[in-house]
C-alpha positions as CSV (number, residue, x, y, z in Angstrom):
1,M,137.1,190.3,36.6
2,A,137.4,190.2,40.4
3,R,135.7,186.9,40.5
4,V,138.1,185.3,38.1
5,S,141.0,186.7,40.1
6,N,139.5,185.3,43.3
7,T,139.0,181.9,41.7
8,V,142.6,181.8,40.5
9,R,143.9,182.8,44.0
10,I,141.8,180.1,45.7
11,R,142.8,177.4,43.1
12,E,146.5,178.2,43.6
13,A,146.1,178.1,47.4
14,L,144.3,174.8,47.3
15,E,146.8,173.4,44.8
16,N,149.7,174.3,47.1
17,A,147.8,172.9,50.1
18,I,147.4,169.6,48.3
19,V,151.0,169.5,47.0
20,N,152.4,170.4,50.4
21,G,150.5,167.7,52.2
22,R,147.9,169.7,54.1
23,F,145.2,167.8,52.3
24,A,146.3,164.2,51.8
25,P,145.2,161.9,49.0
26,G,141.6,160.9,49.8
27,A,140.9,163.9,52.0
28,R,137.4,165.5,51.5
29,L,137.3,169.2,50.6
30,D,134.3,170.8,52.2
31,P,133.1,173.8,50.1
32,A,131.4,175.4,53.1
33,K,134.5,175.3,55.2
34,L,136.7,176.5,52.4
35,A,134.4,179.4,51.7
36,E,134.7,180.4,55.4
37,E,138.4,180.0,55.3
38,F,138.8,182.2,52.1
39,E,136.1,184.6,53.3
40,C,134.1,184.3,50.0
41,S,131.0,182.8,48.6
42,R,130.8,179.3,47.4
43,T,130.9,180.3,43.7
44,P,134.7,180.9,43.4
45,I,135.3,177.8,45.6
46,R,133.2,175.7,43.2
47,D,135.0,177.2,40.2
48,A,138.4,176.6,41.7
49,L,137.5,172.9,42.5
50,Q,136.3,172.4,38.9
51,Q,139.7,173.7,37.7
52,L,141.5,171.3,40.1
53,E,139.3,168.5,38.9
54,A,140.3,169.2,35.3
55,S,144.0,169.1,36.3
56,G,143.5,165.7,38.0
57,L,144.3,166.9,41.5
58,V,140.8,166.3,42.8
59,R,137.9,164.0,42.0
60,V,134.2,164.8,42.4
61,H,132.1,161.8,43.5
62,S,128.3,162.2,43.0
63,K,126.4,162.7,46.2
64,Q,129.6,162.3,48.2
65,G,131.6,165.4,47.6
66,T,135.0,166.5,46.3
67,F,138.1,164.6,47.3
68,V,141.9,164.9,46.8
69,S,142.6,162.4,44.1
70,E,143.6,159.0,45.4
71,W,144.3,156.1,43.1
72,N,144.4,152.4,43.5
73,V,147.7,150.5,43.0
74,E,147.2,150.0,39.2
75,E,146.2,153.6,38.6
76,L,149.1,154.9,40.5
77,A,151.5,152.6,38.7
78,E,150.1,153.8,35.3
79,R,150.6,157.4,36.2
80,F,154.1,157.0,37.4
81,E,154.9,155.1,34.2
82,A,153.5,158.0,32.1
83,M,155.4,160.5,34.2
84,A,158.6,158.6,33.7
85,E,158.2,158.6,29.9
86,I,157.3,162.3,29.7
87,E,160.2,163.3,31.9
88,A,162.6,161.1,29.9
89,I,161.5,163.0,26.8
90,C,162.1,166.3,28.6
91,A,165.6,165.2,29.7
92,R,166.4,164.0,26.1
93,L,165.4,167.3,24.6
94,A,167.1,169.3,27.3
95,A,170.4,167.5,26.6
96,R,170.1,168.7,23.0
97,R,168.7,172.2,23.5
98,I,169.7,173.6,26.9
99,T,171.3,177.0,26.8
100,R,174.4,178.0,28.8
101,E,172.3,180.1,31.1
102,E,169.7,177.3,31.6
103,L,172.5,174.8,32.4
104,A,173.9,177.2,34.9
105,E,170.5,177.4,36.6
106,L,170.1,173.7,36.6
107,E,173.5,173.1,38.1
108,A,172.7,175.8,40.8
109,R,169.5,174.0,41.7
110,H,171.4,170.8,41.8
111,E,173.9,172.2,44.3
112,V,171.1,173.4,46.6
113,C,169.6,169.9,46.4
114,R,173.0,168.5,47.4
115,Q,173.1,170.6,50.5
116,L,169.5,169.8,51.5
117,A,170.1,166.1,50.9
118,E,173.2,166.1,53.1
119,E,171.3,167.9,55.9
120,E,168.3,165.6,55.4
121,R,165.9,168.5,55.1
122,I,163.2,166.5,53.4
123,D,160.5,169.2,53.0
124,D,163.0,171.7,51.7
125,Y,164.5,169.1,49.4
126,Y,161.0,168.3,48.1
127,A,160.4,171.9,47.1
128,E,163.8,172.3,45.5
129,N,163.4,169.0,43.7
130,S,160.3,170.4,42.0
131,A,162.3,173.5,40.9
132,F,165.0,171.2,39.5
133,H,162.6,169.3,37.4
134,A,161.0,172.6,36.2
135,C,164.4,173.7,34.9
136,I,164.6,170.7,32.7
137,Y,161.0,171.1,31.4
138,H,161.8,174.7,30.5
139,A,165.1,173.6,28.7
140,T,163.1,171.4,26.3
141,H,162.1,174.6,24.4
142,N,158.8,172.8,23.7
143,G,155.9,174.5,25.5
144,F,153.4,171.8,24.9
145,I,155.6,169.0,26.4
146,A,156.7,171.3,29.3
147,K,153.0,172.0,30.1
148,E,152.1,168.3,30.1
149,A,155.1,167.5,32.3
150,M,154.1,170.2,34.8
151,R,150.5,168.9,34.8
152,L,151.5,165.4,35.5
153,H,154.1,166.5,38.0
154,A,151.5,168.5,40.0
155,M,149.1,165.5,39.8
156,L,151.7,163.2,41.4
157,Q,153.2,165.7,43.8
158,P,151.5,164.4,46.9
159,Y,152.8,160.9,46.2
160,R,156.3,162.0,45.3
161,R,156.4,164.0,48.5
162,I,155.4,160.9,50.5
163,Q,158.0,158.8,48.6
164,L,160.8,161.0,49.8
165,R,160.0,159.9,53.4
166,V,161.2,156.4,52.6
167,R,164.5,155.8,54.3
168,N,167.5,157.0,52.3
169,R,165.3,158.0,49.4
170,V,166.5,161.6,49.5
171,K,170.1,160.5,49.2
172,R,169.3,158.2,46.3
173,S,167.2,160.9,44.6
174,F,170.1,163.3,44.6
175,E,172.4,160.6,43.2
176,E,169.9,160.0,40.4
177,H,169.8,163.8,39.8
178,E,173.6,163.7,39.4
179,A,173.4,161.2,36.6
180,V,170.7,163.3,34.8
181,V,172.8,166.5,35.2
182,T,176.0,164.9,34.0
183,A,174.2,163.5,30.9
184,I,172.6,166.8,30.0
185,R,175.9,168.7,30.6
186,N,177.6,166.3,28.2
187,G,174.8,166.6,25.6
188,D,174.2,162.8,25.8
189,D,170.4,162.7,25.1
190,A,170.1,158.9,25.3
191,A,171.8,158.8,28.7
192,A,169.8,161.7,29.9
193,A,166.5,160.0,29.0
194,K,167.5,156.8,30.6
195,A,168.8,158.4,33.8
196,M,165.6,160.4,34.1
197,R,163.3,157.4,33.4
198,D,165.1,155.4,36.0
199,H,164.8,158.3,38.5
200,V,161.0,158.8,38.0
201,L,159.7,155.3,37.4
202,V,158.5,153.7,40.6
203,Q,158.4,150.0,40.4
204,G,159.4,146.8,42.3
205,D,160.7,147.4,45.8
206,R,160.5,151.2,45.4
207,F,156.8,151.0,44.6
208,H,156.1,148.8,47.7
209,D,158.2,151.1,49.8
210,M,156.1,154.1,48.7
211,L,152.8,152.3,49.4
212,A,154.0,151.5,52.9
213,A,154.9,155.1,53.4
214,L,151.6,156.2,52.0
215,R,149.7,153.9,54.4
216,S,151.7,155.1,57.4
217,D,151.0,158.7,56.3
218,A,147.3,158.3,55.9
219,P,145.0,159.8,58.5
220,H,143.3,157.4,61.0
221,G,139.9,156.2,59.9
222,S,140.5,156.7,56.2
């Protein structure tokens, strides 16, 4: 039982490290160094990495090791397209099913995002942005869809975080949130779905801006 608990602890810590940017896309995860860091054997490290591989956050390359997932342009575009559609479904269902208490929480999260955007506190906004989206997933009252949304959200977190570094992106992100909240508050499921799809889908100039930010954020030599 202790081993399972240890595996979960390590998996969550590594997941947070990837999401928070400590391990960038393409970074190699060294099991020996991780075992030393977490003061444990390699077994729970291996188990945790297997769980992260199943979630899509890491990839195992035969004879090379385990790396934080890094996708080519086509793969990245496909995943953002899928994320946009899943989140649009979540917003549509939330507009129809959100409770008064859930709406109050969503609006409270939105107000925190407003303040952080005005102060240009990008890292803090990034964390609150995730909580904002989680409120909408929960308000679907569909556990399966909410779980899939969370899985895709976690998978793309490193890229969404980098995207927020694009000039003026935080301000635009908040304005897009405003459209989503307004539609959900009004119970307009079609408008909520469209606003969320437009918010999440990264294409055209936005996609190229993100790629530029990703290249500038990449470690030297990678």
